[in-house]
C-alpha positions in Angstrom: 85.5 122.4 74.4 86.4 118.7 74.7 89.9 119.6 75.9 88.4 121.8 78.7 86.0 119.0 79.8 88.8 116.5 79.9 91.1 118.9 81.8 88.3 119.7 84.3 87.6 116.0 84.8 91.3 115.2 85.3 91.7 118.1 87.8 88.6 117.1 89.7 89.6 113.4 90.0 93.1 114.3 91.1 91.7 116.6 93.8 89.4 113.9 95.1 92.2 111.2 95.2 94.6 113.7 96.8 92.4 114.2 99.8 92.0 110.5 100.6 94.3 108.6 102.9 95.3 105.0 102.3 94.7 102.4 105.0 98.4 102.2 105.7 98.8 105.9 106.1 95.8 106.2 108.3 96.9 103.4 110.6 100.5 104.7 110.7 99.2 108.1 111.7 97.7 106.6 114.8 101.2 105.8 116.2 101.9 107.7 119.4 98.3 108.8 119.8 96.6 108.3 123.2 94.4 105.3 123.3 96.2 103.4 120.5 98.9 100.8 120.6 100.7 100.4 117.3 103.4 98.0 116.4 105.1 98.4 113.0 107.4 95.7 111.6 109.5 97.3 108.9 111.0 95.7 105.8 114.4 96.0 107.6 113.2 93.8 110.4 112.1 91.1 108.0 115.5 91.4 106.2 117.2 90.9 109.5 115.2 87.8 110.2 116.1 86.4 106.8 119.8 87.2 107.3 119.9 85.7 110.8 118.2 82.4 109.9 120.4 79.4 109.6 120.1 78.1 106.1 119.8 74.5 107.3 116.9 75.3 109.6 114.6 77.0 107.0 111.1 75.6 107.4 107.9 76.4 105.6 107.1 79.0 108.4 110.5 80.6 108.1 110.0 80.8 104.3 107.0 83.0 105.0 109.4 85.8 106.1 110.7 85.9 102.6 107.3 86.8 101.4 106.3 89.4 104.0 107.5 93.0 103.4 106.0 94.8 106.4 103.4 94.3 109.1 101.4 96.9 111.0 99.2 96.1 114.1 96.9 98.5 115.8 94.9 97.8 119.0 92.4 100.1 120.6 89.1 100.3 122.4 87.9 102.9 119.9 85.3 101.1 117.8 84.9 104.2 115.6 87.9 103.0 113.6 86.0 100.2 112.0 83.8 102.2 109.6 86.8 104.5 108.7 89.1 101.5 107.9 86.4 99.8 105.9 85.8 102.9 103.9 89.5 103.4 103.2 89.8 99.7 102.3 87.2 100.2 99.6 88.9 103.3 98.2 92.3 101.4 98.3 90.6 98.7 96.2 90.8 95.9 98.7 88.4 92.9 98.1 86.3 91.6 100.9 87.5 88.0 101.5 85.4 87.1 104.6 83.1 88.8 107.1 82.4 86.6 110.1 80.5 86.9 113.3 81.4 84.4 116.0 79.2 83.1 118.7 81.1 85.1 121.3 80.2 88.3 119.5 83.5 88.6 117.8 83.4 90.2 114.4 86.2 89.3 112.0 86.7 91.0 108.6 89.4 89.9 106.1 90.3 92.0 103.0 92.9 91.3 100.4 94.5 92.8 97.4 95.7 90.4 94.8 98.5 90.6 92.2 98.1 87.7 89.9 97.4 84.6 91.9 99.1 85.9 95.1 98.0 88.2 97.9 99.9 91.5 97.8 98.1 93.1 100.8 96.1 91.6 103.6 93.9 93.5 106.1 92.3 91.9 109.1 90.0 93.5 111.6 89.1 91.6 114.8 86.4 93.3 116.9 85.9 91.1 119.9 85.1 91.5 123.6 88.3 93.3 124.4 90.3 95.6 122.1 89.8 96.0 118.5 92.8 94.6 116.5 93.7 95.7 113.0 96.5 93.9 111.2 97.9 94.9 107.8 100.4 92.9 105.9 102.3 94.0 102.8 103.3 90.7 101.3 103.6 88.3 98.4 101.8 85.2 99.7 99.8 82.4 98.2 96.5 81.5 99.8 98.1 78.5 101.4 100.9 80.7 103.0 98.3 83.2 104.1 96.4 80.4 105.9 99.6 79.5 107.7 100.2 83.2 108.7 96.7 83.6 110.0 97.0 80.5 112.1 100.2 81.8 113.7 98.3 84.9 115.0 97.2 84.1 118.5 94.1 86.4 118.7 90.9 85.1 120.1 88.6 84.2 117.3 91.2 84.2 114.5 92.2 80.6 115.2 88.7 79.6 114.2 89.2 81.2 110.8 90.0 78.5 108.2 90.6 78.7 104.5 89.6 75.5 102.8 92.0 74.8 99.9 
């Protein structure tokens, strides 16, 4: 009897997880669909950047490329994406880092997944006056490096985001 209960539980939980998308899969599936602009920077692109850099000119910002595996950006006017991405981020076990409303009615949400003391995944949603922007990074960054990356992103409202270290 116990074996049947365990088998049924395992079967049920595998069926539940099988039907769920991950944030990355969901955002990637938007590529090519009307109303969405998607830009995907692959691991190969980051390898090329690392290979092309002059070893004498490596700065702290350039060193960040060594710690970013991939990046996916999605922009759209479809605000219905926000609840879906938030729901998927919870099932993907992201942790809410910051939820901020700005005076110009921008809504910024930051999620992270950590591996040890480093951030392994970063998810940012910027819902402002214009388009909704979603940025997903697969990375291996310290919080200090993540702060540098977020400052490099020139999106209205993001530049006000600051991590106090």
